[in-house]
C-alpha positions as CSV (number, residue, x, y, z in Angstrom):
1,M,103.3,86.7,91.7
2,S,101.4,86.9,88.3
3,V,99.4,89.8,90.0
4,A,102.2,91.5,91.9
5,I,104.2,92.5,88.9
6,P,101.4,94.4,86.9
7,I,100.1,96.2,89.9
8,S,103.5,97.5,91.0
9,I,104.4,98.7,87.6
10,I,100.9,100.4,87.1
11,A,101.3,101.9,90.6
12,T,104.7,103.1,89.4
13,F,103.5,104.7,86.3
14,N,100.5,106.5,88.0
15,L,103.0,108.0,90.4
16,M,105.3,109.1,87.8
17,Y,102.3,110.7,85.9
18,F,101.1,112.6,88.9
19,N,104.3,113.7,89.9
20,H,105.1,115.0,86.4
21,L,108.2,112.7,86.1
22,T,109.4,111.5,82.5
23,L,110.4,108.1,81.4
24,N,114.2,107.9,80.7
25,I,117.0,105.4,81.0
26,M,117.3,105.7,84.7
27,T,113.7,105.2,85.4
28,L,113.3,102.3,82.9
29,G,116.2,100.8,84.5
30,G,114.9,101.1,88.0
31,L,111.8,99.6,87.0
32,A,113.6,96.7,85.5
33,L,115.7,96.3,88.7
34,G,112.6,96.5,90.9
35,A,110.4,94.0,89.0
36,G,113.5,91.7,88.8
37,R,113.8,91.8,92.6
38,L,110.0,91.2,92.9
39,V,110.1,88.1,90.8
40,D,113.2,86.8,92.9
41,D,111.6,87.4,96.3
42,A,108.3,85.7,95.1
43,I,110.2,82.7,94.0
44,V,112.0,82.5,97.3
45,V,108.7,82.9,99.1
46,L,107.0,80.2,97.1
47,E,109.9,77.7,97.8
48,N,109.9,78.5,101.6
49,I,106.1,77.9,101.6
50,T,106.6,74.6,99.6
51,R,109.6,73.4,102.0
52,N,107.4,74.1,105.0
53,R,104.4,72.3,103.7
54,D,106.8,69.4,102.8
55,E,107.8,69.5,106.6
56,G,104.2,69.1,107.7
57,M,103.1,72.6,108.4
58,S,99.3,73.7,107.5
59,L,99.0,75.8,104.5
60,R,98.3,78.9,106.5
61,E,101.3,78.3,108.9
62,A,103.7,77.6,106.1
63,A,102.5,80.7,104.4
64,I,103.0,82.9,107.4
65,V,106.6,81.3,108.3
66,G,107.7,81.2,104.7
67,T,107.0,84.8,103.9
68,G,108.8,85.9,107.3
69,Q,111.9,83.8,106.3
70,V,112.7,86.3,103.4
71,E,115.4,88.7,104.7
72,E,115.8,92.0,103.1
73,P,119.6,92.9,102.7
C-alpha cells in the first residue's frame, strides 16, 4: 500500500504532462478520489488476507484468495 499510492500519483502526473493536461479542481478532485479508493481497496485486501491466514491458509493461498474477494462496484 505504501508503494502503490506514490506510483499511481507519479504515473498520473506523467500521463497528464505528456498529454498536455493542466491541473485544476476537477483533476485534483479525481486524484483525491482515486487515491482514497486505492487506500480503501488496499485495506480490504489486507483484512481478507489476514482473515484467510487465521483460517489456516498458507500465505500464498491467502494472498491469492484474499485479493480475489475484492469486488468492483
